[in-house]
C-alpha positions in Angstrom: 28.7 1.9 -2.4 25.2 3.2 -2.8 24.5 6.7 -4.1 21.5 7.1 -1.8 21.9 9.0 1.4 20.4 7.9 4.7 17.3 10.1 4.8 16.1 8.6 1.5 16.1 4.9 2.5 12.8 3.3 1.7 11.1 1.0 4.2 8.7 -1.7 3.3 5.7 -3.2 5.1 3.7 -6.3 4.3 -0.1 -6.1 4.4 -1.5 -9.6 4.5 -4.8 -10.8 3.0 -8.1 -9.7 4.6 -6.7 -6.8 6.4 -8.8 -3.7 7.3 -7.3 -0.2 7.3 -3.7 -1.3 8.2 -1.6 1.8 9.1 1.7 1.9 7.3 4.5 2.5 9.8 4.3 2.2 13.5 1.8 5.1 14.0 1.8 6.8 10.6 1.6 10.5 10.2 0.9 13.5 7.9 3.8 13.7 5.5 4.6 10.0 5.3 5.7 9.1 1.8 4.3 6.2 -0.1 6.4 5.3 -3.1 4.9 2.1 -4.4 2.4 -0.7 -3.7 3.2 -4.2 -5.0 -0.1 -6.1 -5.0 0.0 -9.9 -5.5 -3.5 -11.0 -6.5 -4.1 -14.8 -6.0 -7.9 -14.8 -6.3 -9.4 -12.2 -8.7 -12.9 -12.1 -7.3 -11.6 -11.0 -3.8 -8.4 -9.2 -5.0 -9.4 -5.6 -4.1 -7.0 -3.1 -2.5 -8.2 0.2 -1.0 -5.7 3.0 -0.1 -6.5 5.9 2.1 -4.8 8.7 4.2 -7.6 9.9 6.3 -9.0 12.4 3.8 -9.9 9.8 1.1 -10.2 6.1 0.4 -9.8 4.9 -3.2 -9.9 1.5 -4.7 -6.5 0.9 -6.2 -7.1 -2.7 -7.4 -10.7 -3.6 -8.0 -12.1 -7.1 -7.4 -12.8 -8.7 -10.8 -14.5 -11.9 -11.9 -12.1 -12.2 -14.8 -8.5 -13.3 -14.9 -7.0 -10.6 -12.6 -4.5 -13.0 -11.0 -1.1 -11.2 -11.3 1.4 -9.0 -9.6 0.6 -5.3 -9.9 3.2 -2.6 -9.4 1.4 0.6 -8.5 3.4 3.8 -8.4 2.0 6.3 -5.8 4.8 8.8 -5.2 2.8 10.9 -2.8 3.0 12.2 0.8 -0.1 11.8 3.0 -1.9 15.1 3.7 -4.4 14.3 6.4 -3.2 11.3 8.3 -1.4 7.9 8.1 -1.5 5.9 5.0 -3.9 2.9 5.4 -4.3 -0.1 3.2 -7.2 -2.5 3.1 -6.9 -5.9 1.3 -9.4 -8.4 0.2 -9.2 -12.2 0.8 -7.4 -12.7 -2.5 -4.5 -10.2 -2.4 -1.5 -9.2 -0.3 0.4 -6.0 -0.6 4.0 -4.9 -0.1 4.1 -1.2 0.6 7.3 0.7 0.0 7.9 4.2 1.3 9.1 6.3 4.2 6.8 5.9 7.2 6.7 7.2 10.8 7.8 4.8 13.4 
């Protein structure tokens, strides 16, 4: 039996390659919790990931011309303050977002 109670069950959402400002959750909302981004980079030169919540947009994984092909686990552990979490991916990366998102 799990020690985690129902309100703390994490959800996950796949963000495919070449996606622009994908809202996490059905509608997303202020207070949505983003636990982790798992970024699978298959082409380093187009493997950039941008994360935003309405107030900011920040490059989490930059595109690189070097050997950036890998899987990156990025701990975020933050609640959105302005709007829905949004993820933008380049042509060489896909993301699995883990958190608690509005339906």
